[in-house]
N, C-alpha and C positions, 0 to 999 in steps of 0.2 A: 428312229434308232441308227446310229451309224453302223456301217458294215464293218466287220472285222475279218482280219485274214484268218483262214483256217489254222488252227494250232497244229503242230507236228513235233512228234516224238523226236528226241535228240538220237543221232545214230552215232555209229563208231567213227564214222568219217568227219564228223563235224570238229572235231579238235585239230584236224589237219587243213592247211590253207589251200586255195585252189591249185597253186603250183605245185604243192606237195603230191596232191591227187593226179594231177597231169604227168608228172614225172613217174609216179607209180604205174599209171595206165600205160605210159609209153613202154616201160620195161615190160609189163604184164603182156601187152599186145605183141611186142616184140618176140618174147619167148613162145607165145601161142603160134605166130606166123612161122618162126623158124620150125617149130614142131610140125606144123602141117606141111611145110615144104619136105620135110624128112619123110612124113607119112606119103606124100604124093611120090617121092623117090622111090619108097619101098613098093608101092602099088605098080608103078611104071616098070620097075625091075622084075616083079612077079609076073606081070602080064607079057613082059619080053621073054621070059624064060618058059612061059606055058608051051606046050607041045602043040603043034598046029592041028593034031588029031583031036584034042580037046575041044578046039573051036569047031571043028567039024562035027563032033558029037553033040556040041551045044546047038549048032544050027539045025541038026536033024531032030532035035526035040519039039514036041508040040509047042504051040505059041503059048499056052497057059504056063507050061514049065518054064519057058523063057522069061515070061513076064514076072513069074514068081522068084526066080534067081536074081533078076535085076531089082526087083523090089526089096527082096532080102538085103542086098548090098546098101541100097539106099536108105533103107530103114536103119541099118546099123550106124551109117554115117550121121543120120538125123539124130539118133540117140546120142552120140558123142557130142554133137553141136548143143543138144539141150543140156547135157551135162556141163559143157563149158559155160552155158549161159547161166545155169543154176548156181555154179561155183564162182562166176564173175564178181559178185560183190564181195564175197568171202575172201576171194583170192586177191582182191584190191586192198581190203583191210589188212590181210597178212602182209602184203607186200609193203604197205604203209609202215606197219610196225617193225618190219625187217630193216628198212632203210633209215627210219627216223627215230626209231627204239621209243624215246619218250618225248613226244611232241610238246607236252604241256610243260615240261622241264625246259625243253630248247627254247620256248617262246620267251623265257626270262633272259635269254642270251643273244637276242637277236641283234645287239648293238655290237656284237663281237665279230664284225666282217672281215677285218683284217687277219684276224686269226683263223678264221675258216679259208681264206685264200693261202695263207702261209701253210696251213696244214695240208691243203690240196697239192701245192707246189712240192711240199717235202715228199707227199706220197708218190708224186709223178717221179721225183728223184730216185726214190727207193726202187719203183718199178724198173726205171731204166738201168739202174746199177745192178739190181738182180738179173734183168734180161742180158745185160752185157757180160755178166760174169758167167751165165749159162752158156752163151756163145762161146766165150773164151775158153771154158773147160771141155768144149765139145772135141772128140777126136777129130784127127786131121781128115779121116774119110768120110765125115757126115755130110758135107756138102755134095760129095760125089754120090753118096748113097740117096739123098734127097732127090738129085738129078735123075738118077736111074728109076727111083719109084715114080717120079712124075711121068718119065717116058713110057714106063709101064702102065701107068694109069690112062694116058693118051692112047695108047694101042689097044686097051682090052676094056676100058669103060664103056657101057652104053649109055643111052640118055637117062635112064632109071638111076644108074650109079652116079652120074654127074649131078643130078637134082638132089640126090641123097646127100652126096659130099657138099654141095652148096648149103643146103639146110644145116648141116653139122657145123661148117665153118662159120656160118651166120650165128648159129646158137652159142659157139665158143667165143665169139667176137662180142655177142651182147653179154655173155656171162662175165667176160674180163671187165667190162665197163660196169657192170652192176656191182661186182665185187669191190672195184675201187671207188664207187659211190658210196657204197655202204662202210667201207673202211673210213673213208673221208668224213662222213657225218658221225659216226661211232668215235672216231678218234678226237674230232672236235669236242664231242660231248665229254669224253674223258678227261682231256686237257681242262677245259672250262670248269668241270666239276672240281679239279684239284685248285684251280685259280680261285672260284668262288668260295671254297672251303677255306682257303688261306685268308681271303679278304673278311670272311664271317668270323674267323679266330681272331683277326686283328681288331674288329669291330668290338667283339666281346671283351678283349684285354683292355681297348680304350675305355669301354664303359666301366669295367672295374676299377681302372686306375682314376678315372673321374670320380666315382663314388668315393674311393680311398682318400683322394686329395680334398674333396669337399668336406670331410670329416676332420682333417687336420686343422690346428690353429694357423694363425697367419704366420707366426715364426716357423713353424714346421714346414709350411708351404715354400717360404722363402728359402729355407735350408735345402728343400728338395729341388728347388728351381736352381740353386747354385750347384748342387750335386750332378743335376742332369746337364747342365749347360757350360757350367764352370764360370758363370758370370754372377754379378751382385744383382739382387732383387730390387734395391732401392738405392737412391743417391739423393743425399740431404734431405731424407725424410719422404721422397716421392718415389713411386713406382716407375721403374724404367720402361722404355717402350718394348723391350724384350720381354720383360716381366708380364706386361699387359697382354701382349700377344700370346704368350705361354698360357696364362690364365684363361683367355678366350679360347684358345685352342681345345682345352679340356672342360670348358664350361664352368669355370670356377667363378664364384660370385665374390 
């Protein structure tokens, strides 16, 4: 008996391509990494702010209590990691649905590459325009305020603050590109939906007109052809080339 591959139930990610899932995972991992950087920054800030007397009291404790405190912190972090792992697959599915909306519908429009690029370039232009307008409307002292704020941060921030700030900036950077990517995909689908809707309406109108013309007599068909094109249908008792092409266009026998 020939061996068969084990059957597998279809999963929620099967409708997405490999690259779809890779992009969703890249965003998902990036968000998690930025969140972990911020968590590390918070912990370093807390540890830096702890009174030295607290460390002395901790060292003065029995070894069992010291191990219990450390084990409690480690267990808490392990629980967080387990939650991340448990939510991973569900998070990827939700991420794919947010980015691609309806992938089964989108697969019908894979040939619209030029429109996708045109939509992407349009969104980039919109972002550049909006950012330029925001910069243009900023008060005159804004740059000086930002400069003073940066100098204050350099003078007062400790290591924990800088780690937290880095994680926050990375998070905003990833969020910006994530929103751009989502708007790009959804915008393409909205435009394509309208285009396909118009094409379907034209196809239906053509089918209705074809059925109507097929039910007409030859004289009525020739009159309809002359009305539509302004040309005669026959010359010396024979169909003209234009009339033949017109009948072929509508599938008229």
